KOLGU-4560 file (N, C-alpha, C; in nm, 3 decimals, padded with zeros to 5 digits):
<recs>
<n_xx: 11.783 n_yy: 07.629 n_zz: 09.382 ca_xx: 11.693 ca_yy: 07.751 ca_zz: 09.540 c_xx: 11.685 c_yy: 07.685 c_zz: 09.657 mol: A seq: 1 type: MET>
<n_xx: 11.743 n_yy: 07.735 n_zz: 09.776 ca_xx: 11.709 ca_yy: 07.699 ca_zz: 09.876 c_xx: 11.559 c_yy: 07.726 c_zz: 09.929 mol: A seq: 2 type: ASP>
<n_xx: 11.486 n_yy: 07.593 n_zz: 09.941 ca_xx: 11.335 ca_yy: 07.670 ca_zz: 09.963 c_xx: 11.346 c_yy: 07.626 c_zz: 10.132 mol: A seq: 3 type: TYR>
<n_xx: 11.398 n_yy: 07.569 n_zz: 10.237 ca_xx: 11.409 ca_yy: 07.555 ca_zz: 10.330 c_xx: 11.456 c_yy: 07.661 c_zz: 10.422 mol: A seq: 4 type: LYS>
<n_xx: 11.505 n_yy: 07.758 n_zz: 10.379 ca_xx: 11.522 ca_yy: 07.889 ca_zz: 10.379 c_xx: 11.404 c_yy: 08.044 c_zz: 10.372 mol: A seq: 5 type: ALA>
<n_xx: 11.351 n_yy: 07.965 n_zz: 10.327 ca_xx: 11.216 ca_yy: 08.082 ca_zz: 10.259 c_xx: 11.092 c_yy: 08.052 c_zz: 10.393 mol: A seq: 6 type: ALA>
<n_xx: 11.033 n_yy: 08.179 n_zz: 10.386 ca_xx: 10.927 ca_yy: 08.158 ca_zz: 10.501 c_xx: 10.961 c_yy: 08.234 c_zz: 10.602 mol: A seq: 7 type: GLY>
<n_xx: 10.874 n_yy: 08.244 n_zz: 10.691 ca_xx: 10.903 ca_yy: 08.291 ca_zz: 10.852 c_xx: 11.011 c_yy: 08.234 c_zz: 10.939 mol: A seq: 8 type: ALA>
<n_xx: 11.093 n_yy: 08.263 n_zz: 11.005 ca_xx: 11.175 ca_yy: 08.224 ca_zz: 11.125 c_xx: 11.115 c_yy: 08.100 c_zz: 11.196 mol: A seq: 9 type: PRO>
<n_xx: 11.108 n_yy: 08.035 n_zz: 11.245 ca_xx: 11.093 ca_yy: 07.914 ca_zz: 11.332 c_xx: 11.089 c_yy: 07.957 c_zz: 11.465 mol: A seq: 10 type: LYS>
<n_xx: 11.018 n_yy: 07.982 n_zz: 11.542 ca_xx: 11.011 ca_yy: 08.005 ca_zz: 11.702 c_xx: 11.087 c_yy: 07.937 c_zz: 11.788 mol: A seq: 11 type: MET>
<n_xx: 11.136 n_yy: 07.951 n_zz: 11.903 ca_xx: 11.170 ca_yy: 07.850 ca_zz: 11.968 c_xx: 11.043 c_yy: 07.739 c_zz: 12.064 mol: A seq: 12 type: GLY>
<n_xx: 11.127 n_yy: 07.598 n_zz: 12.043 ca_xx: 11.046 ca_yy: 07.506 ca_zz: 12.069 c_xx: 11.072 c_yy: 07.483 c_zz: 12.256 mol: A seq: 13 type: LYS>
<n_xx: 11.154 n_yy: 07.541 n_zz: 12.303 ca_xx: 11.164 ca_yy: 07.490 ca_zz: 12.464 c_xx: 11.078 c_yy: 07.613 c_zz: 12.530 mol: A seq: 14 type: LYS>
<n_xx: 11.073 n_yy: 07.714 n_zz: 12.507 ca_xx: 10.964 ca_yy: 07.826 ca_zz: 12.552 c_xx: 10.822 c_yy: 07.784 c_zz: 12.633 mol: A seq: 15 type: ALA>
<n_xx: 10.767 n_yy: 07.813 n_zz: 12.710 ca_xx: 10.601 ca_yy: 07.783 ca_zz: 12.746 c_xx: 10.517 c_yy: 07.882 c_zz: 12.653 mol: A seq: 16 type: PRO>
<n_xx: 10.415 n_yy: 07.787 n_zz: 12.634 ca_xx: 10.332 ca_yy: 07.878 ca_zz: 12.552 c_xx: 10.267 c_yy: 07.988 c_zz: 12.619 mol: A seq: 17 type: LYS>
<n_xx: 10.240 n_yy: 07.971 n_zz: 12.738 ca_xx: 10.139 ca_yy: 08.041 ca_zz: 12.819 c_xx: 10.237 c_yy: 08.104 c_zz: 12.959 mol: A seq: 18 type: HIS>
<n_xx: 10.196 n_yy: 08.177 n_zz: 13.040 ca_xx: 10.233 ca_yy: 08.185 ca_zz: 13.189 c_xx: 10.126 c_yy: 08.134 c_zz: 13.291 mol: A seq: 19 type: GLN>
<n_xx: 10.164 n_yy: 08.090 n_zz: 13.380 ca_xx: 10.075 ca_yy: 08.030 ca_zz: 13.488 c_xx: 10.051 c_yy: 08.109 c_zz: 13.550 mol: A seq: 20 type: GLU>
<n_xx: 09.908 n_yy: 08.118 n_zz: 13.622 ca_xx: 09.817 ca_yy: 08.200 ca_zz: 13.697 c_xx: 09.911 c_yy: 08.230 c_zz: 13.830 mol: A seq: 21 type: HIS>
<n_xx: 09.943 n_yy: 08.091 n_zz: 13.870 ca_xx: 10.035 ca_yy: 08.114 ca_zz: 14.013 c_xx: 10.172 c_yy: 08.033 c_zz: 14.035 mol: A seq: 22 type: ASN>
<n_xx: 10.257 n_yy: 08.061 n_zz: 13.925 ca_xx: 10.393 ca_yy: 08.047 ca_zz: 13.892 c_xx: 10.445 c_yy: 08.108 c_zz: 14.019 mol: A seq: 23 type: ALA>
<n_xx: 10.556 n_yy: 07.996 n_zz: 14.029 ca_xx: 10.653 ca_yy: 08.034 ca_zz: 14.179 c_xx: 10.742 c_yy: 08.157 c_zz: 14.077 mol: A seq: 24 type: HIS>
<n_xx: 10.740 n_yy: 08.262 n_zz: 14.170 ca_xx: 10.780 ca_yy: 08.357 ca_zz: 14.157 c_xx: 10.730 c_yy: 08.491 c_zz: 14.071 mol: A seq: 25 type: GLY>
<n_xx: 10.610 n_yy: 08.471 n_zz: 14.067 ca_xx: 10.541 ca_yy: 08.563 ca_zz: 14.034 c_xx: 10.462 c_yy: 08.665 c_zz: 14.128 mol: A seq: 26 type: SER>
<n_xx: 10.413 n_yy: 08.757 n_zz: 14.099 ca_xx: 10.351 ca_yy: 08.845 ca_zz: 14.165 c_xx: 10.255 c_yy: 08.788 c_zz: 14.309 mol: A seq: 27 type: ARG>
<n_xx: 10.172 n_yy: 08.695 n_zz: 14.245 ca_xx: 10.100 ca_yy: 08.593 ca_zz: 14.359 c_xx: 10.139 c_yy: 08.510 c_zz: 14.460 mol: A seq: 28 type: LYS>
<n_xx: 10.251 n_yy: 08.475 n_zz: 14.374 ca_xx: 10.334 ca_yy: 08.378 ca_zz: 14.489 c_xx: 10.513 c_yy: 08.360 c_zz: 14.438 mol: A seq: 29 type: LYS>
<n_xx: 10.572 n_yy: 08.459 n_zz: 14.516 ca_xx: 10.687 ca_yy: 08.514 ca_zz: 14.514 c_xx: 10.797 c_yy: 08.373 c_zz: 14.526 mol: A seq: 30 type: PRO>
<n_xx: 10.883 n_yy: 08.402 n_zz: 14.524 ca_xx: 11.003 ca_yy: 08.296 ca_zz: 14.577 c_xx: 11.012 c_yy: 08.292 c_zz: 14.700 mol: A seq: 31 type: PHE>
<n_xx: 11.030 n_yy: 08.208 n_zz: 14.804 ca_xx: 11.091 ca_yy: 08.164 ca_zz: 14.943 c_xx: 10.952 c_yy: 08.139 c_zz: 14.995 mol: A seq: 32 type: GLY>
<n_xx: 10.862 n_yy: 08.094 n_zz: 14.952 ca_xx: 10.733 ca_yy: 08.095 ca_zz: 15.012 c_xx: 10.622 c_yy: 07.975 c_zz: 14.987 mol: A seq: 33 type: THR>
<n_xx: 10.719 n_yy: 07.892 n_zz: 14.908 ca_xx: 10.679 ca_yy: 07.710 ca_zz: 14.932 c_xx: 10.668 c_yy: 07.642 c_zz: 15.070 mol: A seq: 34 type: ARG>
<n_xx: 10.567 n_yy: 07.600 n_zz: 15.102 ca_xx: 10.605 ca_yy: 07.546 ca_zz: 15.207 c_xx: 10.686 c_yy: 07.391 c_zz: 15.223 mol: A seq: 35 type: GLU>
<n_xx: 10.738 n_yy: 07.383 n_zz: 15.345 ca_xx: 10.788 ca_yy: 07.311 ca_zz: 15.334 c_xx: 10.770 c_yy: 07.145 c_zz: 15.360 mol: A seq: 36 type: ASP>
<n_xx: 10.795 n_yy: 07.020 n_zz: 15.321 ca_xx: 10.733 ca_yy: 06.898 ca_zz: 15.322 c_xx: 10.682 c_yy: 06.872 c_zz: 15.436 mol: A seq: 37 type: LYS>
<n_xx: 10.736 n_yy: 06.924 n_zz: 15.539 ca_xx: 10.709 ca_yy: 06.877 ca_zz: 15.682 c_xx: 10.512 c_yy: 06.906 c_zz: 15.716 mol: A seq: 38 type: VAL>
<n_xx: 10.527 n_yy: 07.038 n_zz: 15.664 ca_xx: 10.369 ca_yy: 07.083 ca_zz: 15.637 c_xx: 10.290 c_yy: 07.023 c_zz: 15.537 mol: A seq: 39 type: ALA>
<n_xx: 10.350 n_yy: 07.017 n_zz: 15.418 ca_xx: 10.272 ca_yy: 06.957 ca_zz: 15.337 c_xx: 10.160 c_yy: 06.826 c_zz: 15.381 mol: A seq: 40 type: LEU>
<n_xx: 10.315 n_yy: 06.729 n_zz: 15.438 ca_xx: 10.232 ca_yy: 06.577 ca_zz: 15.493 c_xx: 10.131 c_yy: 06.653 c_zz: 15.593 mol: A seq: 41 type: LEU>
<n_xx: 10.131 n_yy: 06.708 n_zz: 15.672 ca_xx: 10.064 ca_yy: 06.725 ca_zz: 15.799 c_xx: 09.932 c_yy: 06.788 c_zz: 15.749 mol: A seq: 42 type: ALA>
<n_xx: 09.934 n_yy: 06.864 n_zz: 15.636 ca_xx: 09.805 ca_yy: 06.922 ca_zz: 15.622 c_xx: 09.750 c_yy: 06.809 c_zz: 15.521 mol: A seq: 43 type: ARG>
<n_xx: 09.831 n_yy: 06.692 n_zz: 15.415 ca_xx: 09.762 ca_yy: 06.606 ca_zz: 15.401 c_xx: 09.679 c_yy: 06.497 c_zz: 15.480 mol: A seq: 44 type: MET>
<n_xx: 09.784 n_yy: 06.467 n_zz: 15.583 ca_xx: 09.742 ca_yy: 06.414 ca_zz: 15.673 c_xx: 09.592 c_yy: 06.444 c_zz: 15.755 mol: A seq: 45 type: LYS>
<n_xx: 09.578 n_yy: 06.567 n_zz: 15.788 ca_xx: 09.478 ca_yy: 06.607 ca_zz: 15.820 c_xx: 09.340 c_yy: 06.634 c_zz: 15.734 mol: A seq: 46 type: LYS>
<n_xx: 09.377 n_yy: 06.621 n_zz: 15.594 ca_xx: 09.284 ca_yy: 06.601 ca_zz: 15.511 c_xx: 09.185 c_yy: 06.496 c_zz: 15.497 mol: A seq: 47 type: ALA>
<n_xx: 09.301 n_yy: 06.340 n_zz: 15.513 ca_xx: 09.291 ca_yy: 06.216 ca_zz: 15.530 c_xx: 09.197 c_yy: 06.208 c_zz: 15.651 mol: A seq: 48 type: ALA>
<n_xx: 09.231 n_yy: 06.255 n_zz: 15.752 ca_xx: 09.127 ca_yy: 06.200 ca_zz: 15.859 c_xx: 08.977 c_yy: 06.284 c_zz: 15.846 mol: A seq: 49 type: GLU>
<n_xx: 08.993 n_yy: 06.399 n_zz: 15.793 ca_xx: 08.853 ca_yy: 06.456 ca_zz: 15.759 c_xx: 08.765 c_yy: 06.396 c_zz: 15.709 mol: A seq: 50 type: GLU>
<n_xx: 08.837 n_yy: 06.316 n_zz: 15.565 ca_xx: 08.752 ca_yy: 06.212 ca_zz: 15.479 c_xx: 08.710 c_yy: 06.109 c_zz: 15.558 mol: A seq: 51 type: LYS>
<n_xx: 08.781 n_yy: 06.064 n_zz: 15.658 ca_xx: 08.756 ca_yy: 05.965 ca_zz: 15.701 c_xx: 08.623 c_yy: 05.934 c_zz: 15.752 mol: A seq: 52 type: LYS>
<n_xx: 08.638 n_yy: 06.067 n_zz: 15.890 ca_xx: 08.503 ca_yy: 06.085 ca_zz: 15.918 c_xx: 08.484 c_yy: 06.128 c_zz: 16.045 mol: A seq: 53 type: GLY>
</recs>
């Protein structure tokens, strides 16, 4: 008897178990709205200056 063929079929391993609430391409965060790296660096520098004092 082939015991490995018995039971429920295995689910895919590569699929995520859940969806993120703010994933790119979702309703809350559609594609094309990622900010560019220059804007990100500017925001990080501003936050660092505010943290210094």
